KOLVOSE-357876 format. One line per field, with one value per atom (N, C-alpha, C): x, y, z; atom name. Coordinates in steps of 0.02 Angstrom, whole numbers, always signed. Layout:
% residues N
x [X | ...]
y [Y | ...]
z [Z | ...]
site [CA | ...]
This chain:
% residues 82
x [+214 | +188 | +246 | +298 | +356 | +389 | +394 | +424 | +383 | +317 | +273 | +280 | +282 | +289 | +357 | +410 | +477 | +480 | +447 | +447 | +412 | +357 | +321 | +362 | +394 | +436 | +496 | +522 | +577 | +556 | +495 | +470 | +463 | +438 | +432 | +502 | +550 | +618 | +648 | +635 | +662 | +633 | +568 | +536 | +561 | +565 | +589 | +661 | +704 | +774 | +780 | +739 | +740 | +721 | +671 | +650 | +701 | +733 | +785 | +844 | +860 | +913 | +896 | +831 | +808 | +799 | +829 | +829 | +759 | +717 | +653 | +666 | +637 | +647 | +626 | +661 | +652 | +580 | +549 | +481 | +431 | +440 | +396 | +407 | +470 | +486 | +458 | +461 | +434 | +358 | +325 | +251 | +232 | +266 | +251 | +268 | +322 | +341 | +288 | +259 | +206 | +144 | +125 | +65 | +74 | +133 | +145 | +155 | +188 | +203 | +141 | +90 | +30 | -3 | -25 | -56 | -7 | +55 | +105 | +119 | +121 | +135 | +78 | +17 | -39 | -28 | +5 | +19 | +85 | +137 | +203 | +208 | +177 | +182 | +118 | +83 | +20 | +28 | +78 | +89 | +104 | +145 | +163 | +102 | +63 | +2 | -48 | -54 | -99 | -75 | -10 | +19 | +6 | +13 | +0 | -73 | -118 | -190 | -209 | -180 | -194 | -171 | -112 | -86 | -129 | -151 | -194 | -261 | -287 | -351 | -344 | -288 | -276 | -272 | -237 | -232 | -300 | -339 | -405 | -451 | -446 | -486 | -469 | -404 | -383 | -408 | -404 | -429 | -504 | -540 | -612 | -631 | -595 | -608 | -593 | -537 | -519 | -570 | -593 | -643 | -709 | -729 | -790 | -783 | -724 | -711 | -716 | -687 | -691 | -762 | -800 | -870 | -911 | -899 | -937 | -918 | -855 | -835 | -868 | -873 | -905 | -980 | -1011 | -1082 | -1093 | -1040 | -1045 | -1074 | -1060 | -1086 | -1052 | -1088 | -1059 | -1003 | -954 | -898 | -842 | -850 | -798 | -770 | -705 | -674 | -632 | -628 | -591 | -521]
y [+117 | +61 | +23 | +11 | -26 | +12 | +77 | +118 | +114 | +115 | +111 | +44 | -10 | -77 | -83 | -58 | -61 | -20 | +38 | +80 | +45 | +12 | -24 | -84 | -120 | -176 | -151 | -94 | -64 | -45 | -20 | -2 | -65 | -119 | -182 | -205 | -201 | -221 | -177 | -112 | -66 | -80 | -90 | -105 | -172 | -221 | -287 | -283 | -248 | -241 | -206 | -155 | -120 | -165 | -207 | -253 | -308 | -331 | -382 | -354 | -291 | -259 | -254 | -254 | -253 | -323 | -373 | -443 | -476 | -454 | -487 | -542 | -602 | -657 | -636 | -662 | -641 | -648 | -706 | -716 | -670 | -659 | -612 | -541 | -523 | -456 | -447 | -498 | -493 | -485 | -523 | -518 | -448 | -423 | -356 | -304 | -314 | -267 | -262 | -317 | -317 | -280 | -296 | -266 | -191 | -170 | -99 | -60 | -89 | -53 | -38 | -80 | -68 | -1 | +11 | +76 | +134 | +122 | +175 | +199 | +152 | +172 | +212 | +204 | +244 | +318 | +333 | +403 | +427 | +386 | +406 | +413 | +368 | +367 | +392 | +439 | +464 | +493 | +534 | +565 | +514 | +466 | +413 | +370 | +355 | +315 | +352 | +417 | +458 | +458 | +464 | +464 | +397 | +342 | +276 | +269 | +291 | +286 | +328 | +387 | +430 | +397 | +368 | +334 | +274 | +235 | +178 | +201 | +255 | +282 | +305 | +337 | +360 | +300 | +248 | +189 | +156 | +152 | +122 | +163 | +228 | +272 | +263 | +257 | +246 | +179 | +128 | +61 | +64 | +99 | +104 | +139 | +193 | +229 | +185 | +149 | +104 | +49 | +21 | -32 | -7 | +54 | +83 | +97 | +119 | +132 | +67 | +13 | -51 | -77 | -69 | -91 | -53 | +12 | +51 | +30 | +13 | -12 | -78 | -121 | -187 | -179 | -128 | -116 | -86 | -61 | -32 | +38 | +75 | +143 | +186 | +233 | +275 | +319 | +333 | +375 | +337 | +274 | +233 | +186 | +186 | +140 | +89 | +31 | -24 | -23]
z [-204 | -166 | -134 | -172 | -146 | -89 | -96 | -43 | +21 | +15 | +74 | +109 | +70 | +99 | +133 | +101 | +131 | +195 | +195 | +254 | +313 | +298 | +352 | +377 | +331 | +353 | +393 | +373 | +411 | +481 | +487 | +554 | +597 | +568 | +606 | +627 | +582 | +598 | +653 | +650 | +700 | +770 | +772 | +837 | +864 | +819 | +840 | +865 | +829 | +850 | +917 | +926 | +991 | +1048 | +1037 | +1090 | +1102 | +1049 | +1057 | +1097 | +1086 | +1125 | +1199 | +1213 | +1283 | +1311 | +1276 | +1297 | +1295 | +1249 | +1238 | +1187 | +1197 | +1148 | +1077 | +1028 | +958 | +934 | +945 | +920 | +953 | +1018 | +1054 | +1027 | +1018 | +992 | +922 | +880 | +813 | +815 | +857 | +863 | +888 | +938 | +964 | +911 | +874 | +821 | +767 | +747 | +697 | +724 | +786 | +816 | +828 | +849 | +863 | +798 | +748 | +687 | +645 | +649 | +609 | +625 | +687 | +700 | +697 | +717 | +716 | +645 | +598 | +528 | +498 | +523 | +498 | +512 | +567 | +584 | +555 | +561 | +540 | +464 | +427 | +354 | +321 | +352 | +325 | +255 | +245 | +179 | +126 | +143 | +95 | +79 | +129 | +119 | +75 | +84 | +43 | -29 | -39 | -106 | -142 | -105 | -134 | -152 | -108 | -121 | -182 | -188 | -246 | -311 | -310 | -369 | -389 | -339 | -354 | -383 | -357 | -382 | -454 | -471 | -539 | -587 | -567 | -609 | -618 | -564 | -568 | -613 | -610 | -652 | -725 | -740 | -809 | -835 | -794 | -813 | -826 | -782 | -789 | -854 | -872 | -934 | -994 | -992 | -1047 | -1055 | -1000 | -1002 | -1033 | -1013 | -1041 | -1116 | -1136 | -1207 | -1247 | -1221 | -1255 | -1258 | -1204 | -1204 | -1255 | -1261 | -1310 | -1381 | -1392 | -1457 | -1473 | -1424 | -1434 | -1447 | -1418 | -1430 | -1498 | -1529 | -1596 | -1596 | -1544 | -1540 | -1593 | -1623 | -1675 | -1648 | -1691 | -1672 | -1640 | -1630 | -1599 | -1652 | -1659 | -1707 | -1669 | -1698 | -1665 | -1685]
site [N | CA | C | N | CA | C | N | CA | C | N | CA | C | N | CA | C | N | CA | C | N | CA | C | N | CA | C | N | CA | C | N | CA | C | N | CA | C | N | CA | C | N | CA | C | N | CA | C | N | CA | C | N | CA | C | N | CA | C | N | CA | C | N | CA | C | N | CA | C | N | CA | C | N | CA | C | N | CA | C | N | CA | C | N | CA | C | N | CA | C | N | CA | C | N | CA | C | N | CA | C | N | CA | C | N | CA | C | N | CA | C | N | CA | C | N | CA | C | N | CA | C | N | CA | C | N | CA | C | N | CA | C | N | CA | C | N | CA | C | N | CA | C | N | CA | C | N | CA | C | N | CA | C | N | CA | C | N | CA | C | N | CA | C | N | CA | C | N | CA | C | N | CA | C | N | CA | C | N | CA | C | N | CA | C | N | CA | C | N | CA | C | N | CA | C | N | CA | C | N | CA | C | N | CA | C | N | CA | C | N | CA | C | N | CA | C | N | CA | C | N | CA | C | N | CA | C | N | CA | C | N | CA | C | N | CA | C | N | CA | C | N | CA | C | N | CA | C | N | CA | C | N | CA | C | N | CA | C | N | CA | C | N | CA | C | N | CA | C | N | CA | C | N | CA | C | N | CA | C | N | CA | C | N | CA | C]
């Protein structure tokens, strides 16, 4: 997740720096950098984004299983020990 966020911020910085080198005012370049980097990162970082989504899904699945296990223990279902 951290790598993906850093990659997107790096893309914003790169676009902004490129525009500043073309004598575009800093705030305008930053605004354009944010707007351009959002859709561009969806294509450029597709593999990284997929990896992050897969990892988040695995963590959510593990949490869901643990929550269900705890609920069944609280209900006192047989075969479950606290």
